[in-house]
C-alpha positions as CSV (number, residue, x, y, z in Angstrom):
1,M,-64.7,-41.3,-19.9
2,I,-63.3,-38.1,-21.4
3,A,-60.8,-38.4,-24.3
4,A,-57.8,-36.2,-23.9
5,E,-57.5,-35.6,-27.6
6,G,-61.0,-34.1,-27.7
7,Y,-59.9,-31.1,-25.6
8,A,-57.3,-28.4,-26.5
9,M,-54.9,-27.5,-23.8
10,T,-56.3,-24.8,-21.7
11,T,-54.6,-22.6,-19.1
12,D,-57.8,-21.6,-17.4
13,A,-58.9,-24.0,-14.7
14,Q,-62.5,-22.6,-14.6
15,D,-62.9,-23.3,-18.4
16,L,-61.6,-26.8,-17.9
17,Y,-64.0,-27.4,-15.0
18,S,-66.9,-26.0,-16.9
19,E,-66.2,-27.9,-20.1
20,A,-65.1,-31.3,-18.6
21,V,-65.1,-31.8,-14.9
22,S,-68.6,-30.5,-14.2
23,Q,-70.0,-33.1,-16.7
24,M,-68.5,-36.0,-14.7
25,S,-70.4,-38.0,-12.2
26,P,-69.6,-37.2,-8.5
27,R,-67.7,-40.5,-8.2
28,Q,-65.5,-39.6,-11.2
29,R,-64.9,-36.1,-9.8
30,L,-63.9,-37.5,-6.5
31,R,-61.4,-39.9,-8.2
32,L,-60.0,-36.9,-10.2
33,A,-59.6,-34.9,-7.0
34,A,-57.8,-37.8,-5.4
35,L,-55.5,-38.1,-8.4
36,I,-54.7,-34.4,-8.3
37,L,-54.0,-34.4,-4.6
38,D,-51.8,-37.5,-4.8
39,D,-49.8,-35.8,-7.6
40,L,-49.5,-32.6,-5.5
41,A,-48.4,-34.6,-2.4
42,A,-45.7,-36.4,-4.4
43,S,-44.3,-33.1,-5.7
44,A,-44.5,-31.3,-2.3
45,E,-40.7,-31.3,-2.0
46,A,-40.6,-28.8,-4.9
47,I,-42.9,-26.3,-3.0
48,D,-41.1,-23.6,-1.0
49,F,-42.9,-23.5,2.4
50,S,-40.6,-20.8,3.7
51,D,-41.9,-18.4,6.4
52,A,-39.7,-15.6,5.1
53,W,-41.4,-12.7,3.3
54,S,-39.9,-11.4,0.2
55,E,-39.8,-7.7,-0.5
56,E,-42.6,-8.1,-3.0
57,D,-44.7,-9.9,-0.4
58,Q,-44.2,-7.0,2.1
59,I,-45.1,-4.4,-0.6
60,D,-48.3,-6.4,-1.5
61,L,-49.2,-6.6,2.2
62,A,-48.6,-2.9,2.8
63,A,-50.6,-1.9,-0.3
64,F,-53.5,-4.2,0.8
65,A,-53.4,-2.8,4.4
66,L,-53.4,0.8,3.1
67,S,-56.3,0.1,0.7
68,H,-58.3,-1.8,3.3
69,G,-57.7,0.9,5.9
70,T,-58.8,3.6,3.4
71,S,-62.0,1.8,2.5
72,V,-62.9,1.2,6.1
73,Y,-61.9,4.5,7.7
74,G,-61.9,6.9,4.7
75,Q,-59.1,9.1,3.6
76,D,-60.1,12.3,5.4
77,E,-60.7,10.9,8.9
78,E,-57.9,11.1,11.4
79,I,-57.2,7.8,13.3
80,T,-56.3,8.2,16.9
């Protein structure tokens, strides 16, 4: 079992996975995944599942669509 005091708090999930989780047996990893999912399910009320798009969401979507369109069709081609 991994001792919590042996690891400094990390904000990067990939580092945590590489240093600790990947060293666990598949059974331990499955148990950890279940614990995490149970915790998330218990706190689901705090998550905003709104279908409304904020202005920032709309700007991000427009920027992505423009970038994607430019990469697919190029800047100089006229789309008809």
